[in-house]
N, C-alpha and C positions, 0 to 999 in steps of 0.2 A: 504494501499502501505504497504510494507516495505521502508525502508530507501534507502537499493540500490535501488530498483524500482524507487522512486522518482529522485536517482540520473538519473537513465538513461532516466527517460523521458526529465528531464532538460539537458542534454548530446545532446540526440536527438533534442529537438527542438534550441539548441544554434546553431548546427551545421548542420543545416536543409540544409544550402545552402550551402554547403561544400562536395564535394564527397570523402569519404573514397579510400583509406588509408590516416589519418590523426593521429595525437598523441595532443591531449588535457594536459591543467595541469590547475586541479580546485581551484583557487587562496585564495578560500574558506576555503580549507581543508588545502591548501598550507600554509596559515597565522597561521592557528590555530595550526599546526604542530611545524610550525616555534615557537609560544608562549609557547608551550609543551616544546620544548628542553631548550627553555630560564629558564625558571620555574625548571626542571628538573636540570639546570647546576647550581641553588642557587646564583646568582650573577656574577659566571667569567664565562670573555669571550668565546663566541665560534666563534673557527676558521671555518668556511665553508669551506667541500673539495672541490673542484669543479668537482673532476670526478665526483661526484654524482648528479651534478647538470647541467653541461656543456652546459649553457646558459647565457650570461652575462648580459643580462634584467632581470633575476630573481637571478643571484648573487650582482646584485645592489640593487635590492628590497628586500633580505634579509641582505646586507649588511645598508641598512639604518634603519634598527629596532635596538632598545634598545638590548643590550644583547651579539649581534655579531659585529665580529672585526675580520678583515685580513680573505685572504685567506689559504688553505692546494691544494695545484696545484698537478699535476701526471707528467709534463714533462718540461723541462727547455724550450722548445721553447716556449709552452703555461704561464708559467712565465713569460717571456720576453712580450710576446704578452700581456699578461695583463696587466703589469708594462706600458707598453708605452701606453696602452686606459687608464688609472688614477689609477687603481687599485696601491694602493702604500704600503703594508704591503702582500705581498707572498711567504710562506714559500712552497720550492719544497721536495714534503713529499719519495722522493726517488733518490738515488745517479744517477746520469748522466752521460753519455761517449758523449754529444754533442760537440766535439770540436769548431764546428762553434757559436754555442749559449754561449759556455765559454768564443770566442775570443771577441764577443760582449758585453754581461755583463763587461768583466774586464776592457773596452774601454770605458763604459759610467756611468757618476756618478750619473745620476738619476734612470738606472737601476741597480747600485749595492748597491742602499738605498736599494730599494724599494724589492728585490730579495735575498734571504734567502737560501741556496742548506745544501740536505744533505748528509753528507757522515759516514762513521763507519770504513775506513780503508786506511792508510796515503797513500796507491797508487792513491785513491781518486783524493788527492791534487799536488802528481805529475802531474796526468792528466790534472787537471785546469793550474799549471805552465806550462805545455807544451803547450796547448792550447790558452795562452794568446795574444801571436800575439803582444806582445807589451805592451797590455794594462796594465795599473799600478796600476787599483783600488782594495781597499781591498775587500774582496768577503767575505760576511757574511756565516759564518756555523754555520750548528742544528746538533747535534753527536746522533745518534740514538739508542738507547738501546734493546735489543732483551728482547721483556717481556713473555717470552716461561715460562713455568711450569716444571722443570725438577723434575724425580722420582727417586725412588731407583739409588743415584748416578750418575745420568743422564742419564741411560740406559733406561730409557721412558720419552719423551717430547712431551709437548703439546701445540702445536700455530706455526705460523706460520711461514718458517723459513725466517727472515732478514736479520738482524742485527746479527755479529760475536759477537758484546759486550754486556756480557751478565751478568758481575761484575762490583762493583764501583770502583774498580785498573783498570780496561779494559777502562771502559769510561774514568775516569782522565789520565790514561795515552796518550790518542787521545788526549783530551785538552791538556795536554803539549807538546805534538808534534806539534799541532798548533801553539800553542803559541809561539812555536822557530823558526815556519815559517814565514818570513816575506811576507804581503799582505793576509793577514785570518786573521778572529777575529771570536772567539767562541761567539754565541749570544744567542743561544738557545738547550735546549734535547728536543728528542720528543722520545715517548713510547707509541706505539699502540698497546692495548692488543687485537686483533682480534678475539681470543679463546675466550674471554667474550664477547666482545661488537658487535661481529659478528657472533654470534652462539644463532638459536635460542634454549632455553630454557623450549617450551611447544609446542610438534610436537603432530598435532592430532594422535590419533591410536599408538603412540611408549610411554605409561607411564613410562617405563625402561628406556627406552633410555634416556629422557626428569631428570627422578631423577637423574640419572649419570652425566648428563649435568650441572645438578644446583648444584650438588654436587664438579664435577670439577670448575667448576665458582666459587664458594664459595672457596675454598682452594686457588685457583688461585688469587684472588682477594687479600686475606691477605698476600700470598707470594710476589705478586707485591708492595703494597701499601706499604712494609716494607724494600723492596730492591730497591725501585723507592727512596725514602727519602734516603737511604743510598748515592745513586749515585748523587741525586743533592746536597747531603752536600760536598762529594768529588770533583766533581767535581767545587761547589762554592769556595772550597780551592785554585783551580786555576785561577778561572775567578770569582772574586767578583762580577763583574757589570752583572752576568747570566740576559738575557732579561726578557724570559719564558722558561718555565717546559711545554709543550703541553705533553697531553695525552686523553683517551678514546675513546668513538667511539657512534654511535646511540645507541646500544645495554645497554652500559656502564655511561651513561652520570653523573646520579645522586651518582652513586659511586665513579667514578673516582675525581668529583667534590670535593667527602670529603674530600680527602687527603688534609694535608698541602703545600704538596711539591708540588702539581701541578698547575700551572699559568691558566694555559687555555685550553679547551675543542673544540679535534678537529670531526666534524660531518657533515654529509649533508647529508646521507642515509633518514634518518630522517625528510625530509622536502616534499620527493615523496610518501615515503613509500610503496616500489614496496613489492609483495608477500613475498619474504624470511625473511619480518618482523613481520609477521604476527604469530608469534610463541619463543612471546616472553613475560613474566611475570612482567620486567622492567617497560612496559611503550606500551600505545595501541593509534597507529596513524591512519591517515586519507588518505586512497587511495586518492594522487593528482596529480599523471602521470597516462597517459593510453593511449592506442592506438584503431583505431577505425578500420575495415575492415569490405569492403562491402561482402553480399549475392550474388554470382555470379552464382549458380546451388541449385537447388534441387529434388537432388537425386534418394529420397524416402520417404516415411512415418519414422518422427522422425531424418531425414538429411540433414541439410543445409552444402553447402560446400562456404566457404568464402577466396578471395583472398589472397595470402603472408599469413603472418601471423608466419615463421620462424621464431624468433630472438632469437635464445638461448642466455643463459648469460654466464661468464668466471667460472672458477671452475673446480672442481671435476666435470666429468660427471653424468648427472643425471637427473629423472625427476622435480629435486627442481629445475634445471635452466631453466626450460620452460617458457614460458610467460602460463597465466592461464586465459579461457574462465570468463569474468568477469560479463557481461552483455549481454543480459538477465539471469538470475541465472537458471542454469540447466542445461548447456551448458557441452559438456565434449569430450576428442579428440578421435578420431578412435586408437585404441591401437593400429591396425596394419599399420598406417601412421603417427600418432601426427600432430606434426606441422610441412608445408611444405615449400617449396622455394617459389614456386609460389602457390600450394592451400593448403585449410586445409578444411577435413570435419570435422564437429561439430556432436556429436549425442545427442540427448535428448529430451523428449517433445515439449521443446519450441521453437525447430526449426521449428515444424508445425507453428507458427505461423509467423514467418520471410519470408517475401516477397523479393524479386530480388531487388537489390540496399539500402535493410534495412542494419544497421552497427550494427555490433558485438564488444563488446566494451570489450578489454583483458587489463591485470595488466601483467608488465615484471616483471621478477624475482628479478632483480638489476637497480638500479637505474639509472643512468647517462648515461649507456649505451644503453639504448631507444632511447637516442637522437642521435646518428651515423646512425638511420635509417631513420632521417628525417630530412629535411631541415630549417624545421618553428614549431615552438609549437602555439596552438591557444590555448590563454587564456581566460578562462570562469568564471564569476562573474554571481552568480545565475543562471538564463538558458538564456543569453547573450555571446558571443563574444564578449571581450571588447578590446581585441590589437591580432595582430600576430606579434612576434618576432623569428628572428633567433638561431636556434641552433649553436655551434660550424658548423657543418657541411654546414648550412647555409650561414656561415659566410666564408665559405672555407677553414676550417682548421678541419683535422682529425688528433689529434697529438699522434694518437696511434692506 
């Protein structure tokens, strides 16, 4: 029996009393993935990206482990909710225009001490001041550096379009602008190298593209390590008591941790290890988060139909954004239909061994987005469900 087949036996046995659709997290795999992230970080703390988890019970579980410290959130409303719930170090990874939430942040000493907001433009400071509604708390801010690789004099750009701050001088200028403005304090710098941490460099069947990605990433790592160090030195000349410099992502943990300028690593997807993280040479994790759909039809030989399953992930449209049938091994989509809103036909010889009501297990393309489809996660240890915990959605929150 293969390891994957053994996993199917465990998951089917653990959830035999539960009807699909359902979602699980294999805690043995989750904990092993967490340990691997810590090993790769080489002693630097990992700030957990909440968008990749979206479950407070699992955020608490991983933050209880040595090597993890703090949360990297994705909306300001989520940040305040987490801080009110007892999380004391929340870094908002994206700028916000939520005026009501800024008013709440500026009026509450506990929230203002726990939450750090992201900026890359003086206009964001003005928006926050206009939203204060009388609140006088000092707002902790983090400056985001653009990590993109610019080649041929800037005519070619590789990397996500995020911050406009690319040079050390630009980041230092914004730090000075914050220092001149009452009610704000620069406490950190963030630089997320998505083109390194979030792009697989070993795609099956595409050796030339994979080699090109590896060459690009090697060049980008060298350029960014030098520039990030210069940025940190420039900002520390303005803000000597800078608290943290955050960088990295699941796919680049060990490379980013090796930079002296970086004090902490941001990562989250490596806990669940969705299908987009199968194509990396830098690490190999264990799939920990899966969802099951029930077989509801048997249209013919070599075909079964499961309920629903059309859960595409965000990003540029493509087949890599679709979930994949994982267990039993050997099932594939009908190319004329793909995963559907209310039903999904699956092809392959394993279909002939499936009965009405059996579960087919899938892996989502990205990590936390799966939790927007389910109210609860079934936590599995060995071959038993040991807990049922709510997702953000299950607690009544869909922040994006």
